[in-house]
All heavy atoms as a GROMACS GRO file, in nm:
protein
  607
    1MET      N    1   4.616 -15.146   1.720
    1MET     CA    2   4.526 -15.259   1.723
    1MET      C    3   4.458 -15.274   1.586
    1MET      O    4   4.343 -15.240   1.567
    1MET     CB    5   4.423 -15.238   1.833
    1MET     CG    6   4.360 -15.364   1.877
    1MET     SD    7   4.272 -15.331   2.031
    1MET     CE    8   4.132 -15.430   2.002
    2ASN      N    9   4.534 -15.320   1.488
    2ASN     CA   10   4.482 -15.340   1.354
    2ASN      C   11   4.428 -15.482   1.340
    2ASN      O   12   4.492 -15.577   1.383
    2ASN     CB   13   4.593 -15.318   1.250
    2ASN     CG   14   4.637 -15.174   1.246
    2ASN    OD1   15   4.560 -15.085   1.278
    2ASN    ND2   16   4.761 -15.152   1.208
    3PRO      N   17   4.314 -15.495   1.276
    3PRO     CA   18   4.264 -15.630   1.252
    3PRO      C   19   4.352 -15.701   1.151
    3PRO      O   20   4.415 -15.638   1.065
    3PRO     CB   21   4.123 -15.607   1.196
    3PRO     CG   22   4.125 -15.470   1.143
    3PRO     CD   23   4.225 -15.393   1.224
    4LYS      N   24   4.359 -15.831   1.161
    4LYS     CA   25   4.441 -15.909   1.069
    4LYS      C   26   4.379 -15.901   0.930
    4LYS      O   27   4.259 -15.925   0.914
    4LYS     CB   28   4.446 -16.054   1.117
    4LYS     CG   29   4.541 -16.139   1.039
    4LYS     CD   30   4.553 -16.278   1.099
    4LYS     CE   31   4.653 -16.359   1.020
    4LYS     NZ   32   4.668 -16.492   1.075
    5PRO      N   33   4.459 -15.862   0.828
    5PRO     CA   34   4.402 -15.849   0.694
    5PRO      C   35   4.365 -15.985   0.636
    5PRO      O   36   4.434 -16.084   0.657
    5PRO     CB   37   4.514 -15.784   0.613
    5PRO     CG   38   4.638 -15.818   0.687
    5PRO     CD   39   4.601 -15.831   0.831
    6THR      N   40   4.256 -15.987   0.566
    6THR     CA   41   4.217 -16.109   0.496
    6THR      C   42   4.296 -16.116   0.368
    6THR      O   43   4.339 -16.015   0.314
    6THR     CB   44   4.066 -16.110   0.464
    6THR    OG1   45   4.037 -15.993   0.387
    6THR    CG2   46   3.983 -16.109   0.589
    7ARG      N   47   4.317 -16.234   0.318
    7ARG     CA   48   4.395 -16.250   0.196
    7ARG      C   49   4.306 -16.309   0.087
    7ARG      O   50   4.221 -16.392   0.112
    7ARG     CB   51   4.515 -16.339   0.220
    7ARG     CG   52   4.614 -16.275   0.314
    7ARG     CD   53   4.746 -16.349   0.309
    7ARG     NE   54   4.844 -16.281   0.390
    7ARG     CZ   55   4.932 -16.195   0.342
    7ARG    NH1   56   4.933 -16.167   0.214
    7ARG    NH2   57   5.020 -16.139   0.420
    8ILE      N   58   4.333 -16.264  -0.033
    8ILE     CA   59   4.258 -16.310  -0.149
    8ILE      C   60   4.356 -16.380  -0.241
    8ILE      O   61   4.462 -16.325  -0.272
    8ILE     CB   62   4.191 -16.192  -0.221
    8ILE    CG1   63   4.096 -16.122  -0.124
    8ILE    CG2   64   4.120 -16.239  -0.345
    8ILE    CD1   65   4.047 -15.990  -0.173
    9THR      N   66   4.324 -16.497  -0.284
    9THR     CA   67   4.412 -16.572  -0.373
    9THR      C   68   4.358 -16.565  -0.515
    9THR      O   69   4.243 -16.595  -0.540
    9THR     CB   70   4.420 -16.720  -0.329
    9THR    OG1   71   4.462 -16.724  -0.194
    9THR    CG2   72   4.517 -16.797  -0.415
   10ILE      N   73   4.445 -16.525  -0.607
   10ILE     CA   74   4.409 -16.519  -0.747
   10ILE      C   75   4.498 -16.619  -0.820
   10ILE      O   76   4.620 -16.613  -0.810
   10ILE     CB   77   4.429 -16.378  -0.805
   10ILE    CG1   78   4.343 -16.279  -0.727
   10ILE    CG2   79   4.399 -16.375  -0.953
   10ILE    CD1   80   4.369 -16.136  -0.761
   11ILE      N   81   4.439 -16.710  -0.892
   11ILE     CA   82   4.516 -16.814  -0.962
   11ILE      C   83   4.520 -16.780  -1.110
   11ILE      O   84   4.418 -16.762  -1.174
   11ILE     CB   85   4.455 -16.953  -0.940
   11ILE    CG1   86   4.453 -16.984  -0.790
   11ILE    CG2   87   4.530 -17.058  -1.017
   11ILE    CD1   88   4.383 -17.112  -0.755
   12ASP      N   89   4.642 -16.773  -1.163
   12ASP     CA   90   4.665 -16.743  -1.305
   12ASP      C   91   4.757 -16.851  -1.360
   12ASP      O   92   4.877 -16.848  -1.336
   12ASP     CB   93   4.728 -16.604  -1.319
   12ASP     CG   94   4.753 -16.567  -1.464
   12ASP    OD1   95   4.680 -16.617  -1.551
   12ASP    OD2   96   4.846 -16.489  -1.488
   13ASP      N   97   4.702 -16.945  -1.434
   13ASP     CA   98   4.775 -17.061  -1.484
   13ASP      C   99   4.845 -17.133  -1.368
   13ASP      O  100   4.780 -17.184  -1.280
   13ASP     CB  101   4.874 -17.022  -1.594
   13ASP     CG  102   4.803 -16.971  -1.719
   13ASP    OD1  103   4.681 -16.995  -1.733
   13ASP    OD2  104   4.869 -16.908  -1.801
   14ASP      N  105   4.979 -17.134  -1.368
   14ASP     CA  106   5.052 -17.203  -1.264
   14ASP      C  107   5.098 -17.107  -1.152
   14ASP      O  108   5.164 -17.149  -1.059
   14ASP     CB  109   5.177 -17.271  -1.322
   14ASP     CG  110   5.137 -17.383  -1.418
   14ASP    OD1  111   5.028 -17.441  -1.397
   14ASP    OD2  112   5.213 -17.411  -1.510
   15LEU      N  113   5.065 -16.980  -1.164
   15LEU     CA  114   5.108 -16.883  -1.066
   15LEU      C  115   4.996 -16.857  -0.965
   15LEU      O  116   4.880 -16.852  -1.000
   15LEU     CB  117   5.145 -16.751  -1.133
   15LEU     CG  118   5.256 -16.759  -1.238
   15LEU    CD1  119   5.272 -16.625  -1.305
   15LEU    CD2  120   5.386 -16.800  -1.171
   16VAL      N  121   5.033 -16.838  -0.842
   16VAL     CA  122   4.937 -16.805  -0.738
   16VAL      C  123   4.981 -16.674  -0.674
   16VAL      O  124   5.095 -16.661  -0.630
   16VAL     CB  125   4.930 -16.917  -0.631
   16VAL    CG1  126   4.837 -16.876  -0.519
   16VAL    CG2  127   4.888 -17.047  -0.693
   17PHE      N  128   4.892 -16.578  -0.672
   17PHE     CA  129   4.919 -16.448  -0.612
   17PHE      C  130   4.833 -16.433  -0.489
   17PHE      O  131   4.714 -16.460  -0.492
   17PHE     CB  132   4.885 -16.335  -0.710
   17PHE     CG  133   4.965 -16.339  -0.837
   17PHE    CD1  134   4.910 -16.393  -0.952
   17PHE    CD2  135   5.094 -16.292  -0.841
   17PHE    CE1  136   4.982 -16.397  -1.069
   17PHE    CE2  137   5.167 -16.296  -0.958
   17PHE     CZ  138   5.111 -16.349  -1.072
   18ILE      N  139   4.892 -16.386  -0.381
   18ILE     CA  140   4.817 -16.361  -0.259
   18ILE      C  141   4.820 -16.210  -0.236
   18ILE      O  142   4.927 -16.151  -0.219
   18ILE     CB  143   4.876 -16.436  -0.139
   18ILE    CG1  144   4.872 -16.586  -0.167
   18ILE    CG2  145   4.802 -16.402  -0.013
   18ILE    CD1  146   4.940 -16.670  -0.063
   19LEU      N  147   4.703 -16.149  -0.238
   19LEU     CA  148   4.693 -16.005  -0.225
   19LEU      C  149   4.619 -15.969  -0.097
   19LEU      O  150   4.517 -16.027  -0.065
   19LEU     CB  151   4.616 -15.945  -0.343
   19LEU     CG  152   4.674 -15.970  -0.482
   19LEU    CD1  153   4.581 -15.915  -0.587
   19LEU    CD2  154   4.811 -15.910  -0.495
   20SER      N  155   4.671 -15.871  -0.027
   20SER     CA  156   4.599 -15.818   0.088
   20SER      C  157   4.494 -15.721   0.035
   20SER      O  158   4.502 -15.678  -0.080
   20SER     CB  159   4.696 -15.747   0.182
   20SER     OG  160   4.740 -15.628   0.124
   21PRO      N  161   4.398 -15.684   0.116
   21PRO     CA  162   4.297 -15.589   0.069
   21PRO      C  163   4.358 -15.456   0.022
   21PRO      O  164   4.312 -15.397  -0.074
   21PRO     CB  165   4.208 -15.568   0.191
   21PRO     CG  166   4.223 -15.693   0.269
   21PRO     CD  167   4.365 -15.736   0.248
   22ALA      N  168   4.463 -15.410   0.090
   22ALA     CA  169   4.526 -15.284   0.049
   22ALA      C  170   4.589 -15.298  -0.090
   22ALA      O  171   4.580 -15.206  -0.172
   22ALA     CB  172   4.632 -15.243   0.151
   23GLU      N  173   4.654 -15.409  -0.115
   23GLU     CA  174   4.715 -15.431  -0.247
   23GLU      C  175   4.608 -15.438  -0.355
   23GLU      O  176   4.626 -15.387  -0.465
   23GLU     CB  177   4.798 -15.559  -0.246
   23GLU     CG  178   4.922 -15.550  -0.160
   23GLU     CD  179   4.987 -15.685  -0.136
   23GLU    OE1  180   4.917 -15.787  -0.140
   23GLU    OE2  181   5.108 -15.688  -0.111
   24LYS      N  182   4.498 -15.503  -0.323
   24LYS     CA  183   4.389 -15.513  -0.420
   24LYS      C  184   4.332 -15.375  -0.449
   24LYS      O  185   4.304 -15.342  -0.564
   24LYS     CB  186   4.280 -15.606  -0.366
   24LYS     CG  187   4.172 -15.635  -0.465
   24LYS     CD  188   4.074 -15.737  -0.411
   24LYS     CE  189   3.965 -15.763  -0.512
   24LYS     NZ  190   3.862 -15.850  -0.462
   25GLN      N  191   4.316 -15.292  -0.346
   25GLN     CA  192   4.264 -15.157  -0.363
   25GLN      C  193   4.359 -15.072  -0.447
   25GLN      O  194   4.315 -14.998  -0.534
   25GLN     CB  195   4.241 -15.090  -0.227
   25GLN     CG  196   4.179 -14.951  -0.238
   25GLN     CD  197   4.040 -14.954  -0.298
   25GLN    OE1  198   3.960 -15.039  -0.262
   25GLN    NE2  199   4.014 -14.865  -0.390
   26ARG      N  200   4.491 -15.085  -0.424
   26ARG     CA  201   4.588 -15.011  -0.505
   26ARG      C  202   4.575 -15.048  -0.652
   26ARG      O  203   4.583 -14.962  -0.739
   26ARG     CB  204   4.731 -15.038  -0.457
   26ARG     CG  205   4.776 -14.946  -0.349
   26ARG     CD  206   4.927 -14.953  -0.332
   26ARG     NE  207   4.976 -15.085  -0.297
   26ARG     CZ  208   4.988 -15.130  -0.172
   26ARG    NH1  209   4.956 -15.054  -0.072
   26ARG    NH2  210   5.034 -15.251  -0.150
   27GLY      N  211   4.558 -15.177  -0.678
   27GLY     CA  212   4.541 -15.221  -0.817
   27GLY      C  213   4.418 -15.160  -0.880
   27GLY      O  214   4.421 -15.116  -0.995
   28ARG      N  215   4.307 -15.159  -0.805
   28ARG     CA  216   4.184 -15.100  -0.857
   28ARG      C  217   4.202 -14.950  -0.882
   28ARG      O  218   4.155 -14.898  -0.982
   28ARG     CB  219   4.069 -15.121  -0.758
   28ARG     CG  220   3.995 -15.250  -0.782
   28ARG     CD  221   3.866 -15.252  -0.704
   28ARG     NE  222   3.884 -15.353  -0.599
   28ARG     CZ  223   3.857 -15.336  -0.473
   28ARG    NH1  224   3.806 -15.225  -0.429
   28ARG    NH2  225   3.877 -15.433  -0.386
   29ASP      N  226   4.271 -14.883  -0.790
   29ASP     CA  227   4.294 -14.740  -0.806
   29ASP      C  228   4.378 -14.711  -0.930
   29ASP      O  229   4.353 -14.616  -1.002
   29ASP     CB  230   4.364 -14.682  -0.682
   29ASP     CG  231   4.272 -14.676  -0.562
   29ASP    OD1  232   4.148 -14.689  -0.580
   29ASP    OD2  233   4.323 -14.661  -0.449
   30ARG      N  234   4.479 -14.793  -0.954
   30ARG     CA  235   4.562 -14.775  -1.075
   30ARG      C  236   4.479 -14.793  -1.201
   30ARG      O  237   4.493 -14.717  -1.297
   30ARG     CB  238   4.677 -14.875  -1.076
   30ARG     CG  239   4.787 -14.840  -0.982
   30ARG     CD  240   4.907 -14.931  -1.003
   30ARG     NE  241   5.002 -14.913  -0.896
   30ARG     CZ  242   5.029 -15.005  -0.804
   30ARG    NH1  243   4.972 -15.122  -0.807
   30ARG    NH2  244   5.117 -14.979  -0.709
   31GLU      N  245   4.393 -14.895  -1.203
   31GLU     CA  246   4.308 -14.918  -1.321
   31GLU      C  247   4.214 -14.800  -1.344
   31GLU      O  248   4.195 -14.756  -1.458
   31GLU     CB  249   4.227 -15.046  -1.301
   31GLU     CG  250   4.308 -15.172  -1.308
   31GLU     CD  251   4.227 -15.296  -1.272
   31GLU    OE1  252   4.104 -15.283  -1.251
   31GLU    OE2  253   4.287 -15.405  -1.264
   32ARG      N  254   4.155 -14.748  -1.236
   32ARG     CA  255   4.064 -14.635  -1.250
   32ARG      C  256   4.137 -14.510  -1.299
   32ARG      O  257   4.086 -14.436  -1.382
   32ARG     CB  258   3.994 -14.607  -1.116
   32ARG     CG  259   3.893 -14.713  -1.080
   32ARG     CD  260   3.828 -14.689  -0.946
   32ARG     NE  261   3.761 -14.561  -0.945
   32ARG     CZ  262   3.747 -14.483  -0.839
   32ARG    NH1  263   3.797 -14.521  -0.723
   32ARG    NH2  264   3.684 -14.369  -0.846
   33ALA      N  265   4.257 -14.487  -1.246
   33ALA     CA  266   4.335 -14.371  -1.289
   33ALA      C  267   4.372 -14.381  -1.436
   33ALA      O  268   4.366 -14.282  -1.510
   33ALA     CB  269   4.460 -14.357  -1.203
   34ALA      N  270   4.407 -14.501  -1.480
   34ALA     CA  271   4.442 -14.520  -1.621
   34ALA      C  272   4.319 -14.497  -1.709
   34ALA      O  273   4.330 -14.439  -1.818
   34ALA     CB  274   4.497 -14.660  -1.643
   35ALA      N  275   4.203 -14.541  -1.663
   35ALA     CA  276   4.081 -14.522  -1.740
   35ALA      C  277   4.045 -14.374  -1.749
   35ALA      O  278   4.002 -14.326  -1.854
   35ALA     CB  279   3.966 -14.601  -1.678
   36ARG      N  280   4.063 -14.300  -1.639
   36ARG     CA  281   4.034 -14.156  -1.640
   36ARG      C  282   4.128 -14.081  -1.731
   36ARG      O  283   4.088 -13.986  -1.798
   36ARG     CB  284   4.043 -14.099  -1.498
   36ARG     CG  285   3.923 -14.125  -1.414
   36ARG     CD  286   3.924 -14.040  -1.289
   36ARG     NE  287   4.045 -14.057  -1.211
   36ARG     CZ  288   4.059 -14.142  -1.110
   36ARG    NH1  289   3.959 -14.220  -1.075
   36ARG    NH2  290   4.172 -14.151  -1.044
   37ALA      N  291   4.253 -14.122  -1.735
   37ALA     CA  292   4.352 -14.054  -1.818
   37ALA      C  293   4.319 -14.070  -1.965
   37ALA      O  294   4.343 -13.981  -2.045
   37ALA     CB  295   4.492 -14.107  -1.789
   38GLY      N  296   4.262 -14.182  -2.002
   38GLY     CA  297   4.220 -14.202  -2.140
   38GLY      C  298   4.333 -14.195  -2.240
   38GLY      O  299   4.316 -14.148  -2.351
   39GLY      N  300   4.451 -14.238  -2.202
   39GLY     CA  301   4.563 -14.237  -2.294
   39GLY      C  302   4.634 -14.102  -2.300
   39GLY      O  303   4.727 -14.084  -2.377
   40GLN      N  304   4.589 -14.007  -2.220
   40GLN     CA  305   4.655 -13.878  -2.218
   40GLN      C  306   4.766 -13.881  -2.115
   40GLN      O  307   4.770 -13.966  -2.029
   40GLN     CB  308   4.557 -13.768  -2.181
   40GLN     CG  309   4.445 -13.752  -2.281
   40GLN     CD  310   4.343 -13.651  -2.232
   40GLN    OE1  311   4.346 -13.610  -2.118
   40GLN    NE2  312   4.253 -13.614  -2.320
   41GLY      N  313   4.853 -13.788  -2.124
   41GLY     CA  314   4.962 -13.780  -2.028
   41GLY      C  315   5.082 -13.711  -2.088
   41GLY      O  316   5.076 -13.661  -2.201
   42LYS      N  317   5.189 -13.710  -2.015
   42LYS     CA  318   5.308 -13.642  -2.062
   42LYS      C  319   5.363 -13.707  -2.188
   42LYS      O  320   5.418 -13.641  -2.274
   42LYS     CB  321   5.416 -13.643  -1.954
   42LYS     CG  322   5.398 -13.538  -1.850
   42LYS     CD  323   5.520 -13.530  -1.764
   42LYS     CE  324   5.525 -13.396  -1.697
   42LYS     NZ  325   5.649 -13.373  -1.630
   43ASN      N  326   5.351 -13.835  -2.199
   43ASN     CA  327   5.411 -13.906  -2.311
   43ASN      C  328   5.309 -13.937  -2.420
   43ASN      O  329   5.325 -14.033  -2.495
   43ASN     CB  330   5.476 -14.036  -2.262
   43ASN     CG  331   5.590 -14.008  -2.167
   43ASN    OD1  332   5.656 -13.907  -2.180
   43ASN    ND2  333   5.612 -14.097  -2.073
   44ALA      N  334   5.205 -13.857  -2.428
   44ALA     CA  335   5.104 -13.880  -2.531
   44ALA      C  336   5.168 -13.860  -2.669
   44ALA      O  337   5.241 -13.764  -2.692
   44ALA     CB  338   4.987 -13.786  -2.513
   45ASP      N  339   5.142 -13.950  -2.760
   45ASP     CA  340   5.198 -13.942  -2.894
   45ASP      C  341   5.107 -13.854  -2.979
   45ASP      O  342   4.997 -13.893  -3.016
   45ASP     CB  343   5.209 -14.082  -2.955
   45ASP     CG  344   5.274 -14.080  -3.092
   45ASP    OD1  345   5.342 -13.981  -3.123
   45ASP    OD2  346   5.257 -14.179  -3.166
   46ASP      N  347   5.150 -13.732  -3.008
   46ASP     CA  348   5.069 -13.640  -3.086
   46ASP      C  349   5.109 -13.640  -3.234
   46ASP      O  350   5.056 -13.564  -3.313
   46ASP     CB  351   5.075 -13.499  -3.029
   46ASP     CG  352   5.217 -13.448  -3.010
   46ASP    OD1  353   5.310 -13.517  -3.055
   46ASP    OD2  354   5.234 -13.341  -2.952
   47GLY      N  355   5.203 -13.725  -3.272
   47GLY     CA  356   5.242 -13.737  -3.412
   47GLY      C  357   5.332 -13.625  -3.461
   47GLY      O  358   5.348 -13.609  -3.582
   48LEU      N  359   5.388 -13.547  -3.372
   48LEU     CA  360   5.475 -13.436  -3.411
   48LEU      C  361   5.621 -13.470  -3.384
   48LEU      O  362   5.652 -13.543  -3.291
   48LEU     CB  363   5.439 -13.310  -3.333
   48LEU     CG  364   5.300 -13.253  -3.350
   48LEU    CD1  365   5.278 -13.134  -3.258
   48LEU    CD2  366   5.276 -13.212  -3.493
   49THR      N  367   5.706 -13.413  -3.467
   49THR     CA  368   5.849 -13.427  -3.442
   49THR      C  369   5.887 -13.331  -3.330
   49THR      O  370   5.811 -13.236  -3.302
   49THR     CB  371   5.930 -13.394  -3.569
   49THR    OG1  372   5.912 -13.254  -3.599
   49THR    CG2  373   5.890 -13.479  -3.687
   50PRO      N  374   6.002 -13.349  -3.268
   50PRO     CA  375   6.042 -13.255  -3.162
   50PRO      C  376   6.049 -13.110  -3.210
   50PRO      O  377   6.011 -13.019  -3.138
   50PRO     CB  378   6.180 -13.306  -3.121
   50PRO     CG  379   6.175 -13.453  -3.151
   50PRO     CD  380   6.091 -13.464  -3.276
   51GLU      N  381   6.094 -13.089  -3.333
   51GLU     CA  382   6.101 -12.953  -3.387
   51GLU      C  383   5.962 -12.894  -3.403
   51GLU      O  384   5.938 -12.778  -3.369
   51GLU     CB  385   6.174 -12.955  -3.523
   51GLU     CG  386   6.187 -12.818  -3.586
   51GLU     CD  387   6.264 -12.720  -3.500
   51GLU    OE1  388   6.358 -12.762  -3.430
   51GLU    OE2  389   6.230 -12.600  -3.503
   52GLN      N  390   5.866 -12.971  -3.453
   52GLN     CA  391   5.728 -12.924  -3.468
   52GLN      C  392   5.667 -12.894  -3.332
   52GLN      O  393   5.595 -12.796  -3.315
   52GLN     CB  394   5.644 -13.029  -3.540
   52GLN     CG  395   5.680 -13.047  -3.686
   52GLN     CD  396   5.610 -13.168  -3.748
   52GLN    OE1  397   5.589 -13.268  -3.680
   52GLN    NE2  398   5.576 -13.157  -3.875
   53ARG      N  399   5.698 -12.978  -3.234
   53ARG     CA  400   5.646 -12.959  -3.099
   53ARG      C  401   5.700 -12.829  -3.039
   53ARG      O  402   5.627 -12.752  -2.977
   53ARG     CB  403   5.683 -13.079  -3.012
   53ARG     CG  404   5.602 -13.091  -2.887
   53ARG     CD  405   5.627 -13.223  -2.815
   53ARG     NE  406   5.578 -13.336  -2.894
   53ARG     CZ  407   5.655 -13.432  -2.947
   53ARG    NH1  408   5.785 -13.431  -2.928
   53ARG    NH2  409   5.604 -13.529  -3.018
   54ARG      N  410   5.832 -12.804  -3.058
   54ARG     CA  411   5.892 -12.680  -3.007
   54ARG      C  412   5.827 -12.558  -3.072
   54ARG      O  413   5.799 -12.458  -3.005
   54ARG     CB  414   6.042 -12.679  -3.034
   54ARG     CG  415   6.124 -12.751  -2.929
   54ARG     CD  416   6.272 -12.724  -2.946
   54ARG     NE  417   6.327 -12.785  -3.066
   54ARG     CZ  418   6.370 -12.910  -3.075
   54ARG    NH1  419   6.365 -12.988  -2.971
   54ARG    NH2  420   6.418 -12.957  -3.189
   55GLU      N  421   5.804 -12.566  -3.202
   55GLU     CA  422   5.742 -12.453  -3.274
   55GLU      C  423   5.600 -12.429  -3.222
   55GLU      O  424   5.561 -12.315  -3.193
   55GLU     CB  425   5.739 -12.483  -3.423
   55GLU     CG  426   5.687 -12.368  -3.508
   55GLU     CD  427   5.693 -12.398  -3.656
   55GLU    OE1  428   5.778 -12.479  -3.698
   55GLU    OE2  429   5.612 -12.340  -3.729
   56ARG      N  430   5.523 -12.536  -3.205
   56ARG     CA  431   5.386 -12.524  -3.154
   56ARG      C  432   5.386 -12.464  -3.013
   56ARG      O  433   5.308 -12.373  -2.983
   56ARG     CB  434   5.321 -12.663  -3.152
   56ARG     CG  435   5.179 -12.662  -3.094
   56ARG     CD  436   5.134 -12.798  -3.052
   56ARG     NE  437   5.217 -12.848  -2.943
   56ARG     CZ  438   5.220 -12.974  -2.902
   56ARG    NH1  439   5.146 -13.065  -2.961
   56ARG    NH2  440   5.296 -13.012  -2.802
   57ASP      N  441   5.474 -12.514  -2.928
   57ASP     CA  442   5.480 -12.466  -2.790
   57ASP      C  443   5.526 -12.321  -2.785
   57ASP      O  444   5.476 -12.242  -2.704
   57ASP     CB  445   5.572 -12.555  -2.707
   57ASP     CG  446   5.517 -12.696  -2.689
   57ASP    OD1  447   5.398 -12.718  -2.722
   57ASP    OD2  448   5.593 -12.784  -2.644
   58GLY      N  449   5.620 -12.284  -2.870
   58GLY     CA  450   5.668 -12.146  -2.874
   58GLY      C  451   5.557 -12.050  -2.914
   58GLY      O  452   5.542 -11.942  -2.854
   59LYS      N  453   5.478 -12.088  -3.013
   59LYS     CA  454   5.366 -12.003  -3.056
   59LYS      C  455   5.264 -11.989  -2.944
   59LYS      O  456   5.210 -11.881  -2.920
   59LYS     CB  457   5.299 -12.062  -3.179
   59LYS     CG  458   5.379 -12.046  -3.306
   59LYS     CD  459   5.308 -12.108  -3.424
   59LYS     CE  460   5.390 -12.098  -3.550
   59LYS     NZ  461   5.323 -12.163  -3.664
   60ALA      N  462   5.238 -12.097  -2.873
   60ALA     CA  463   5.142 -12.092  -2.762
   60ALA      C  464   5.192 -12.000  -2.652
   60ALA      O  465   5.114 -11.922  -2.595
   60ALA     CB  466   5.118 -12.233  -2.707
   61LEU      N  467   5.322 -12.005  -2.622
   61LEU     CA  468   5.379 -11.918  -2.518
   61LEU      C  469   5.373 -11.771  -2.560
   61LEU      O  470   5.344 -11.683  -2.479
   61LEU     CB  471   5.522 -11.958  -2.487
   61LEU     CG  472   5.538 -12.088  -2.408
   61LEU    CD1  473   5.685 -12.126  -2.397
   61LEU    CD2  474   5.478 -12.074  -2.270
   62GLN      N  475   5.400 -11.743  -2.689
   62GLN     CA  476   5.393 -11.606  -2.738
   62GLN      C  477   5.250 -11.552  -2.728
   62GLN      O  478   5.227 -11.438  -2.688
   62GLN     CB  479   5.443 -11.597  -2.882
   62GLN     CG  480   5.592 -11.612  -2.896
   62GLN     CD  481   5.636 -11.616  -3.041
   62GLN    OE1  482   5.554 -11.624  -3.132
   62GLN    NE2  483   5.767 -11.610  -3.062
   63LYS      N  484   5.156 -11.636  -2.764
   63LYS     CA  485   5.015 -11.597  -2.758
   63LYS      C  486   4.973 -11.570  -2.614
   63LYS      O  487   4.905 -11.472  -2.584
   63LYS     CB  488   4.929 -11.709  -2.818
   63LYS     CG  489   4.785 -11.674  -2.836
   63LYS     CD  490   4.712 -11.788  -2.906
   63LYS     CE  491   4.566 -11.756  -2.927
   63LYS     NZ  492   4.494 -11.866  -2.993
   64LYS      N  493   5.018 -11.653  -2.521
   64LYS     CA  494   4.986 -11.637  -2.380
   64LYS      C  495   5.048 -11.508  -2.326
   64LYS      O  496   4.983 -11.433  -2.252
   64LYS     CB  497   5.037 -11.757  -2.301
   64LYS     CG  498   5.003 -11.756  -2.155
   64LYS     CD  499   5.052 -11.882  -2.089
   64LYS     CE  500   5.026 -11.880  -1.940
   64LYS     NZ  501   5.075 -12.003  -1.874
   65ALA      N  502   5.173 -11.480  -2.365
   65ALA     CA  503   5.241 -11.358  -2.318
   65ALA      C  504   5.172 -11.234  -2.373
   65ALA      O  505   5.156 -11.134  -2.301
   65ALA     CB  506   5.388 -11.362  -2.360
   66ALA      N  507   5.128 -11.239  -2.498
   66ALA     CA  508   5.058 -11.125  -2.558
   66ALA      C  509   4.925 -11.101  -2.487
   66ALA      O  510   4.888 -10.986  -2.461
   66ALA     CB  511   5.036 -11.149  -2.707
   67LYS      N  512   4.854 -11.206  -2.454
   67LYS     CA  513   4.726 -11.194  -2.384
   67LYS      C  514   4.747 -11.133  -2.246
   67LYS      O  515   4.673 -11.043  -2.204
   67LYS     CB  516   4.661 -11.331  -2.372
   67LYS     CG  517   4.526 -11.329  -2.304
   67LYS     CD  518   4.466 -11.469  -2.298
   67LYS     CE  519   4.333 -11.469  -2.224
   67LYS     NZ  520   4.278 -11.604  -2.211
   68LYS      N  521   4.852 -11.178  -2.176
   68LYS     CA  522   4.880 -11.126  -2.042
   68LYS      C  523   4.920 -10.979  -2.050
   68LYS      O  524   4.879 -10.898  -1.965
   68LYS     CB  525   4.991 -11.208  -1.977
   68LYS     CG  526   5.011 -11.175  -1.832
   68LYS     CD  527   5.101 -11.275  -1.764
   68LYS     CE  528   5.112 -11.242  -1.617
   68LYS     NZ  529   5.178 -11.348  -1.542
   69ALA      N  530   4.997 -10.941  -2.151
   69ALA     CA  531   5.037 -10.802  -2.167
   69ALA      C  532   4.915 -10.714  -2.197
   69ALA      O  533   4.904 -10.602  -2.146
   69ALA     CB  534   5.140 -10.789  -2.279
   70ALA      N  535   4.823 -10.764  -2.278
   70ALA     CA  536   4.702 -10.689  -2.310
   70ALA      C  537   4.617 -10.670  -2.185
   70ALA      O  538   4.560 -10.562  -2.163
   70ALA     CB  539   4.623 -10.760  -2.418
   71GLN      N  540   4.608 -10.772  -2.101
   71GLN     CA  541   4.531 -10.761  -1.977
   71GLN      C  542   4.596 -10.660  -1.883
   71GLN      O  543   4.528 -10.581  -1.818
   71GLN     CB  544   4.521 -10.896  -1.908
   71GLN     CG  545   4.426 -10.992  -1.976
   71GLN     CD  546   4.424 -11.130  -1.909
   71GLN    OE1  547   4.514 -11.164  -1.834
   71GLN    NE2  548   4.322 -11.208  -1.941
   72ALA      N  549   4.730 -10.661  -1.876
   72ALA     CA  550   4.800 -10.567  -1.790
   72ALA      C  551   4.779 -10.424  -1.841
   72ALA      O  552   4.760 -10.331  -1.760
   72ALA     CB  553   4.948 -10.601  -1.785
   73ALA      N  554   4.782 -10.404  -1.971
   73ALA     CA  555   4.762 -10.271  -2.028
   73ALA      C  556   4.620 -10.223  -2.001
   73ALA      O  557   4.598 -10.106  -1.969
   73ALA     CB  558   4.790 -10.274  -2.178
   74ALA      N  559   4.524 -10.314  -2.014
   74ALA     CA  560   4.385 -10.276  -1.987
   74ALA      C  561   4.365 -10.242  -1.840
   74ALA      O  562   4.292 -10.147  -1.808
   74ALA     CB  563   4.292 -10.390  -2.028
   75ALA      N  564   4.428 -10.316  -1.752
   75ALA     CA  565   4.418 -10.289  -1.608
   75ALA      C  566   4.484 -10.156  -1.574
   75ALA      O  567   4.431 -10.078  -1.493
   75ALA     CB  568   4.481 -10.401  -1.528
   76ALA      N  569   4.596 -10.125  -1.637
   76ALA     CA  570   4.665  -9.998  -1.611
   76ALA      C  571   4.583  -9.881  -1.664
   76ALA      O  572   4.578  -9.774  -1.601
   76ALA     CB  573   4.804 -10.001  -1.676
   77ALA      N  574   4.518  -9.901  -1.777
   77ALA     CA  575   4.438  -9.795  -1.836
   77ALA      C  576   4.315  -9.766  -1.752
   77ALA      O  577   4.270  -9.651  -1.744
   77ALA     CB  578   4.397  -9.832  -1.978
   78SER      N  579   4.260  -9.868  -1.688
   78SER     CA  580   4.139  -9.848  -1.607
   78SER      C  581   4.174  -9.807  -1.465
   78SER      O  582   4.084  -9.783  -1.384
   78SER     CB  583   4.056  -9.976  -1.606
   78SER     OG  584   4.123 -10.079  -1.537
   79GLY      N  585   4.301  -9.805  -1.431
   79GLY     CA  586   4.343  -9.764  -1.299
   79GLY      C  587   4.342  -9.875  -1.197
   79GLY      O  588   4.362  -9.850  -1.080
   80GLY      N  589   4.318  -9.997  -1.237
   80GLY     CA  590   4.317 -10.109  -1.144
   80GLY      C  591   4.456 -10.165  -1.123
   80GLY      O  592   4.551 -10.128  -1.192
   81SER      N  593   4.469 -10.249  -1.022
   81SER     CA  594   4.598 -10.313  -1.000
   81SER      C  595   4.594 -10.451  -1.059
   81SER      O  596   4.490 -10.516  -1.061
   81SER     CB  597   4.629 -10.319  -0.851
   81SER     OG  598   4.534 -10.400  -0.786
   82LYS      N  599   4.707 -10.497  -1.106
   82LYS     CA  600   4.725 -10.629  -1.166
   82LYS      C  601   4.676 -10.631  -1.304
   82LYS      O  602   4.612 -10.653  -1.379
   82LYS     CB  603   4.661 -10.739  -1.081
   82LYS     CG  604   4.718 -10.875  -1.106
   82LYS     CD  605   4.659 -10.975  -1.010
   82LYS     CE  606   4.728 -11.108  -1.024
   82LYS     NZ  607   4.676 -11.208  -0.941
   0.00000   0.00000   0.00000
């Protein structure tokens, strides 16, 4: 028993769009998500070539692995698990 959705008409030059409330809400949600992202995302242009990006990522992974190994060694030395 759903109520009949109201329709909103938006006129853009010679085009007429009829949006249901759900469609209008989806549009608002997309705009808000884009604003929160602030241009960030998987395809963010960081100005690096693929080779530079691979080198940067490789160094970050090595640093992360070294940190994890140091934590494991410290935990083993103190007798803790993990």
